[in-house]
C-alpha positions as CSV (number, residue, x, y, z in Angstrom):
1,M,21.0,13.3,47.2
2,R,17.3,12.9,47.3
3,R,14.5,15.1,46.1
4,I,11.7,16.0,48.5
5,V,9.0,17.8,46.4
6,V,6.4,20.1,48.0
7,T,3.4,19.8,45.7
8,G,-0.3,20.2,45.3
9,S,-2.9,22.7,43.9
10,E,-2.7,26.3,43.7
11,S,-2.6,28.4,46.9
12,T,-2.0,25.5,49.3
13,G,1.2,27.1,50.9
14,K,3.8,25.1,48.9
15,T,6.3,27.9,48.6
16,T,6.2,29.0,52.2
17,L,6.4,25.3,53.2
18,A,9.3,24.6,50.9
19,R,11.3,27.5,52.2
20,H,10.7,26.8,55.9
21,L,11.2,23.0,55.4
22,A,14.5,23.6,53.8
23,A,15.7,25.9,56.5
24,A,14.7,23.3,59.1
25,L,16.5,20.6,57.4
26,G,19.7,22.8,56.8
27,T,19.5,22.3,53.0
28,I,18.5,24.5,49.9
29,W,15.3,24.7,48.1
30,I,14.2,25.5,44.5
31,P,11.4,28.0,44.0
32,E,8.8,27.2,41.4
33,Y,10.0,28.3,37.9
34,A,6.3,28.4,36.4
35,R,5.4,31.3,38.9
36,D,8.4,33.3,37.8
37,Y,7.8,32.6,34.0
38,A,4.1,33.6,34.3
39,S,4.9,36.8,36.1
40,A,7.5,37.7,33.5
41,R,5.3,36.8,30.6
42,R,2.5,39.2,31.7
43,G,0.0,37.7,29.4
44,A,-2.1,34.5,29.1
45,L,-0.1,31.4,28.9
46,T,-0.7,28.8,26.1
47,V,0.3,25.1,25.6
48,D,3.4,26.5,23.9
49,D,4.6,27.8,27.2
50,V,4.3,24.4,28.9
51,E,7.7,23.0,27.7
52,P,9.7,26.1,28.4
53,I,8.3,26.1,31.8
54,G,9.4,22.4,32.2
55,R,12.8,23.0,30.9
56,G,13.3,26.1,33.2
57,Q,12.2,24.0,36.2
58,A,14.6,21.1,35.2
59,A,17.5,23.8,34.7
60,R,16.9,25.1,38.2
61,E,16.9,21.7,39.5
62,D,20.3,20.9,37.8
63,A,22.0,24.0,39.0
64,A,20.8,23.4,42.7
65,I,22.0,19.9,42.5
66,A,25.4,21.0,41.5
67,L,25.7,23.3,44.5
68,L,24.2,20.8,47.0
69,P,26.5,19.7,49.7
70,P,27.0,15.9,49.7
71,G,24.5,14.0,51.8
72,R,21.9,16.7,51.8
73,D,18.5,16.4,50.5
74,L,16.9,19.0,48.1
75,V,13.6,20.6,48.6
76,L,11.6,21.5,45.6
77,D,8.6,23.9,45.3
78,T,6.9,21.7,42.8
79,D,8.5,19.9,40.0
80,L,7.9,18.6,36.5
81,V,4.9,16.4,37.6
82,S,3.1,19.6,38.5
83,T,4.2,21.1,35.1
84,M,2.6,18.1,33.5
85,I,-0.7,18.1,35.6
86,Y,-1.3,21.8,34.8
87,G,-0.6,21.3,31.2
88,D,-3.2,18.6,31.2
89,H,-5.6,20.7,33.3
90,Y,-5.4,23.9,31.4
91,Y,-4.7,22.8,27.7
92,G,-5.7,19.2,27.6
93,R,-2.2,18.0,27.2
94,A,1.4,18.4,28.3
95,P,4.3,18.0,25.7
96,E,6.0,14.6,25.5
97,W,9.2,16.0,26.7
98,V,7.6,17.2,29.9
99,R,5.9,13.8,30.5
100,E,9.1,11.9,29.9
101,Q,11.2,14.0,32.1
102,A,8.6,14.0,34.9
103,A,8.8,10.4,35.1
104,K,12.6,10.2,34.8
105,R,13.2,13.0,37.3
106,R,10.5,11.8,39.7
107,G,11.0,13.0,43.3
108,D,12.0,10.6,46.2
109,L,9.3,11.9,48.4
110,Y,6.3,14.0,47.6
111,L,4.5,16.1,50.4
112,L,1.1,16.6,49.0
113,C,-0.4,19.8,50.5
114,A,-3.9,19.7,51.5
115,T,-6.4,22.5,50.4
116,D,-7.1,23.5,54.1
117,V,-5.4,26.8,53.9
118,P,-7.3,29.9,52.8
119,W,-7.0,30.9,49.1
120,E,-4.8,33.8,48.4
121,A,-5.2,35.7,45.2
122,D,-1.8,36.9,43.8
123,G,-2.3,37.8,40.1
124,V,-1.0,34.5,39.0
125,R,-3.5,32.1,40.7
126,D,-6.8,31.9,38.8
127,Q,-9.0,28.9,39.9
128,P,-9.9,28.8,43.5
129,Q,-13.0,26.6,42.7
130,A,-10.7,24.0,41.2
131,R,-8.4,23.3,44.2
132,H,-10.1,20.2,45.3
133,E,-10.3,18.8,41.8
134,L,-6.7,19.5,41.2
135,H,-5.7,18.0,44.5
136,A,-7.3,14.7,43.4
137,K,-5.6,14.9,40.1
138,F,-2.1,15.4,41.8
139,A,-3.0,12.2,44.1
140,A,-3.9,10.1,41.0
141,Q,-0.9,11.2,38.9
142,L,1.5,10.6,41.7
143,N,0.0,7.2,42.3
144,A,0.3,6.4,38.7
145,L,3.9,7.3,38.7
146,G,4.5,5.1,41.6
147,A,5.7,8.1,43.8
148,R,6.0,8.0,47.6
149,V,3.4,10.5,48.8
150,L,2.7,11.8,52.2
151,P,-0.1,14.2,53.1
152,V,0.7,17.7,54.8
153,E,-2.2,19.2,56.5
154,G,-2.6,22.2,59.0
155,T,-1.6,25.8,58.9
156,G,1.3,27.8,60.0
157,A,3.7,26.0,62.3
158,R,1.4,23.0,62.4
159,R,1.8,22.6,58.7
160,L,5.7,22.7,59.0
161,Q,5.5,20.2,61.8
162,S,3.3,17.9,59.8
163,A,5.9,18.1,57.0
164,L,8.9,17.6,59.3
165,A,7.3,14.5,60.8
166,A,6.5,13.0,57.3
167,V,10.1,13.7,56.2
168,R,11.6,12.2,59.4
169,G,9.5,9.2,59.2
170,W,10.3,8.8,55.6
171,R,14.0,9.1,56.3
172,A,13.9,6.5,59.2
173,A,11.9,4.1,56.8
174,T,14.4,4.5,54.0
175,A,17.7,4.6,55.9
176,C,20.2,2.2,54.5
């Protein structure tokens, strides 16, 4: 089992791409826990919410892995690296547990979504002006972790085709 993580800044089509990518690959995907947590919380999040978000994300991953058929890759709509980056961005820090687990549970492939799709407000997203800055933070943090990162660009079907081409190339390059 290998983790394919769809990641990037807010409103870059991660959820849609993760869902469609998993369907195209014949596997399952894990929705972003932070979105559900923030929607249920119905108030401003604080630094004290970062670790529960991270633990919820990790629990979702573990539950999905237990159900994953042998030989299938798992598609994630973000992971603990995202939780760490947003903790740093919003609060100036992320809890040590989140940092440790982000490195320990690092994905096998990160598909870094470009900011070339229109911003969509949804009641949870709040910083359209920060997308490019956050994109750079994601690229830098993934590089610092030594992660395998491939860019994904385009809109709609073109974005999915870009992701599929990246995954197929990665699979071919890493085949045992």
